[in-house]
FILO-900552 format. One record per residue (C-alpha): residue in one letter; x, y, z; residue number from 1. Coordinates in nm, 3 decimals. Layout:
BEGIN
   kolvo         u         v         w   pado
       A         X         Y         Z    NUM
...
END
This chain:
BEGIN
   kolvo         u         v         w   pado
       M    15.366     8.585    15.844      1
       A    15.234     8.422    15.529      2
       P    15.439     8.155    15.353      3
       H    15.599     8.226    15.017      4
       P    15.345     8.174    14.740      5
       G    15.339     7.810    14.636      6
       Q    15.315     7.657    14.291      7
       L    14.961     7.607    14.169      8
       K    14.835     7.278    14.037      9
       P    14.788     7.266    13.658     10
       G    14.464     7.433    13.555     11
       I    14.319     7.747    13.411     12
       Q    14.427     7.978    13.694     13
       A    14.769     8.136    13.713     14
       V    14.684     8.340    14.026     15
       H    14.442     8.244    14.302     16
       I    14.419     8.471    14.608     17
       R    14.177     8.471    14.898     18
       G    14.179     8.692    15.206     19
       L    14.511     8.868    15.148     20
       V    14.587     9.129    15.417     21
       R    14.882     9.365    15.455     22
       R    14.919     9.604    15.744     23
       F    15.184     9.864    15.819     24
       G    15.151     9.923    16.191     25
       T    14.788    10.010    16.255     26
       K    14.720    10.103    15.891     27
       T    14.562     9.834    15.672     28
       I    14.675     9.867    15.310     29
       L    14.528     9.544    15.171     30
       D    14.207     9.433    15.338     31
       G    14.107     9.077    15.250     32
       V    14.190     9.104    14.877     33
       E    14.062     8.827    14.651     34
       L    14.168     8.776    14.289     35
       D    14.188     8.511    14.018     36
       I    14.389     8.557    13.700     37
       A    14.360     8.295    13.426     38
       E    14.656     8.157    13.236     39
       G    14.747     8.398    12.958     40
       E    14.518     8.672    13.088     41
       F    14.635     9.036    13.096     42
       V    14.510     9.231    13.398     43
       A    14.582     9.598    13.466     44
       L    14.561     9.747    13.815     45
       L    14.466    10.112    13.871     46
       G    14.433    10.309    14.191     47
       K    14.514    10.640    14.351     48
       S    14.863    10.701    14.488     49
       G    14.903    10.512    14.813     50
       S    14.616    10.273    14.742     51
       G    14.841     9.968    14.772     52
       K    14.900     9.875    14.406     53
       S    15.275     9.820    14.437     54
       T    15.228     9.658    14.778     55
       F    14.994     9.405    14.616     56
       L    15.239     9.335    14.334     57
       R    15.526     9.287    14.578     58
       A    15.315     9.038    14.773     59
       L    15.251     8.834    14.458     60
       A    15.620     8.843    14.371     61
       G    15.716     8.706    14.713     62
       L    15.913     9.023    14.786     63
       D    15.697     9.103    15.090     64
       R    15.678     8.822    15.344     65
       E    15.472     9.018    15.598     66
       V    15.140     8.960    15.423     67
       E    14.863     8.775    15.602     68
       G    14.589     8.556    15.461     69
       T    14.308     8.343    15.594     70
       G    14.256     8.173    15.257     71
       I    14.481     8.076    14.967     72
       L    14.764     8.275    14.815     73
       G    14.879     8.083    14.509     74
       V    15.100     8.205    14.226     75
       P    15.333     8.021    13.988     76
       E    15.688     7.970    14.108     77
       N    15.805     8.068    13.761     78
       L    15.739     8.443    13.759     79
       S    15.925     8.755    13.652     80
       V    15.905     9.118    13.762     81
       V    15.961     9.434    13.556     82
       F    16.000     9.761    13.748     83
       Q    15.969    10.127    13.649     84
       D    16.346    10.152    13.617     85
       A    16.526     9.883    13.419     86
       R    16.755     9.790    13.711     87
       L    17.037     9.674    13.484     88
       L    17.377     9.600    13.632     89
       P    17.607     9.869    13.486     90
       W    17.918     9.649    13.505     91
       R    17.760     9.375    13.292     92
       S    17.690     9.381    12.919     93
       V    17.338     9.370    12.778     94
       I    17.352     8.995    12.711     95
       Q    17.496     8.933    13.058     96
       N    17.207     9.128    13.213     97
       V    16.950     8.931    13.014     98
       T    17.096     8.590    13.102     99
       L    17.182     8.671    13.465    100
       G    17.137     8.352    13.667    101
       L    17.084     8.128    13.363    102
       P    17.363     7.870    13.327    103
       G    17.549     7.745    13.021    104
       T    17.575     7.812    12.649    105
       P    17.202     7.755    12.583    106
       A    17.134     8.061    12.799    107
       Q    17.338     8.274    12.559    108
       D    17.133     8.151    12.265    109
       R    16.807     8.216    12.451    110
       G    16.931     8.561    12.549    111
       K    17.015     8.651    12.190    112
       R    16.671     8.537    12.073    113
       A    16.506     8.741    12.349    114
       L    16.702     9.053    12.252    115
       A    16.606     9.002    11.887    116
       E    16.241     8.982    11.995    117
       V    16.261     9.324    12.160    118
       G    16.442     9.481    11.864    119
       L    16.794     9.482    12.007    120
       K    16.966     9.228    11.785    121
       G    17.332     9.321    11.755    122
       R    17.343     9.511    12.087    123
       E    17.441     9.208    12.296    124
       D    17.785     9.346    12.388    125
       A    17.670     9.703    12.456    126
       W    17.684     9.846    12.809    127
       P    17.368     9.974    12.981    128
       N    17.493    10.334    12.979    129
       Q    17.511    10.318    12.600    130
       L    17.136    10.258    12.574    131
       S    16.844    10.500    12.580    132
       G    16.578    10.470    12.850    133
       G    16.345    10.287    12.613    134
       E    16.621    10.047    12.509    135
       Q    16.702     9.973    12.872    136
       Q    16.338     9.881    12.935    137
       R    16.350     9.655    12.629    138
       V    16.645     9.477    12.791    139
       A    16.444     9.446    13.113    140
       L    16.157     9.288    12.917    141
       A    16.397     9.049    12.745    142
       R    16.545     8.954    13.083    143
       S    16.197     8.875    13.215    144
       L    16.068     8.685    12.913    145
       V    16.383     8.479    12.850    146
       R    16.275     8.271    13.149    147
       E    15.935     8.198    12.989    148
       P    15.744     8.302    13.304    149
       A    15.394     8.177    13.373    150
       L    15.330     8.514    13.542    151
       L    15.472     8.855    13.448    152
       L    15.439     9.129    13.710    153
       A    15.499     9.482    13.581    154
       D    15.514     9.780    13.818    155
       E    15.465    10.094    13.604    156
       P    15.736     9.977    13.360    157
       F    15.679    10.268    13.119    158
       G    15.621    10.547    13.370    159
       A    15.961    10.712    13.313    160
       L    15.945    10.705    12.932    161
       D    15.839    10.983    12.697    162
       A    15.496    10.960    12.533    163
       L    15.613    10.833    12.194    164
       T    15.841    10.569    12.344    165
       R    15.557    10.456    12.571    166
       L    15.331    10.393    12.271    167
       K    15.604    10.190    12.103    168
       M    15.656     9.990    12.421    169
       H    15.281     9.924    12.443    170
       D    15.290     9.768    12.097    171
       L    15.597     9.564    12.189    172
       L    15.450     9.436    12.517    173
       R    15.122     9.346    12.344    174
       E    15.312     9.153    12.076    175
       L    15.538     8.971    12.324    176
       C    15.250     8.871    12.550    177
       A    15.053     8.737    12.254    178
       R    15.357     8.528    12.158    179
       H    15.461     8.398    12.501    180
       R    15.117     8.395    12.669    181
       P    15.214     8.464    13.033    182
       A    14.950     8.581    13.274    183
       V    15.022     8.951    13.334    184
       L    14.948     9.193    13.617    185
       L    15.036     9.550    13.515    186
       V    15.033     9.825    13.776    187
       T    14.976    10.166    13.614    188
       H    14.843    10.517    13.680    189
       D    14.752    10.556    13.313    190
       V    14.386    10.475    13.238    191
       D    14.444    10.476    12.861    192
       E    14.740    10.242    12.900    193
       A    14.526    10.000    13.100    194
       I    14.247    10.000    12.840    195
       S    14.492     9.967    12.552    196
       L    14.665     9.659    12.691    197
       A    14.447     9.466    12.931    198
       D    14.174     9.203    12.913    199
       R    14.050     9.324    13.253    200
       V    14.106     9.640    13.454    201
       L    14.090     9.645    13.835    202
       V    14.058     9.953    14.055    203
       L    14.197     9.931    14.409    204
       E    14.062    10.160    14.680    205
       E    14.091    10.141    15.059    206
       G    14.243     9.796    15.042    207
       R    13.981     9.632    14.819    208
       F    13.896     9.606    14.453    209
       I    13.601     9.833    14.378    210
       E    13.600     9.761    14.004    211
       D    13.671     9.458    13.787    212
       L    13.597     9.569    13.431    213
       R    13.621     9.334    13.135    214
       I    13.767     9.510    12.830    215
       D    13.605     9.384    12.511    216
       F    13.670     9.531    12.169    217
       P    13.523     9.370    11.857    218
       T    13.811     9.508    11.649    219
       R    14.147     9.678    11.698    220
       R    14.167     9.907    12.001    221
       D    14.147    10.270    11.892    222
       H    14.167    10.564    12.133    223
       G    13.912    10.745    11.917    224
       D    13.662    10.460    11.937    225
       A    13.337    10.532    12.124    226
       R    13.375    10.220    12.336    227
       F    13.727    10.325    12.440    228
       A    13.579    10.654    12.560    229
       Q    13.311    10.466    12.753    230
       Y    13.567    10.251    12.933    231
       R    13.775    10.560    13.010    232
       A    13.477    10.745    13.156    233
       R    13.384    10.446    13.368    234
       L    13.731    10.401    13.513    235
       L    13.793    10.772    13.571    236
       S    13.464    10.784    13.761    237
       R    13.575    10.493    13.981    238
       L    13.903    10.675    14.044    239
       G    13.712    10.980    14.163    240
       V    13.787    11.194    13.859    241
       D    13.492    11.413    13.762    242
       V    13.457    11.434    13.385    243
       P    13.209    11.715    13.307    244
       G    12.908    11.601    13.107    245
       R    13.001    11.234    13.136    246
       K    12.775    10.972    13.289    247
       V    12.843    10.602    13.335    248
       P    12.758    10.465    12.988    249
       K    12.460    10.232    12.974    250
       V    12.663     9.975    12.783    251
       L    12.881     9.933    13.094    252
       E    12.611     9.942    13.363    253
       A    12.587     9.563    13.370    254
       S    12.944     9.539    13.498    255
       Q    12.861     9.724    13.818    256
END
């Protein structure tokens, strides 16, 4: 059994992993995974269903103590996790959910500021069942960011939202990450979501990363941009999705 991830020494890396293995019986889900994430870097993780994306995230979060590793597994102690469902306590108010586990009056002030950041100023005393799905996820984001985490782990946090709300949440997450500068690992099934948000996109297959693609836009990210389409084609190809008439763009061949 691997020890709980320890705090890293100050430096440019927020995550440093070598030789991470996770088995369920005789089935190997993570097979010697290696990964570095820099401070403030946003990384998205794609993969087919059952590829081990959520297993990997749970290992980083310290929620799975059965991982093995012959090298280093280092993550910040100060981390937060956002799940697909908001996981709010229904018997606590919005502000109480945000500040759960934070002591004293200063926590209330921090919680109010966090709620204002996610557009929920004035809803501090509301109950979770009075909020829409998108509003509940905003509370979950506020709860995570109020602790000023060095690492934010997000497991398909927008998967249950409608398309329009998802786009709004993308803008919000992008803005909050630019302001707070945590390192981020986002697990998603949505290729466009990964390209829209991340600095790098990883593809996990058969327990290993088969793609580590740097996302580089000279200007604002636009789904209609030719480079966006090139990244999409590249990643869909790595996910085994056949896009008729599409080849791996030459501009991306160097990343192979």
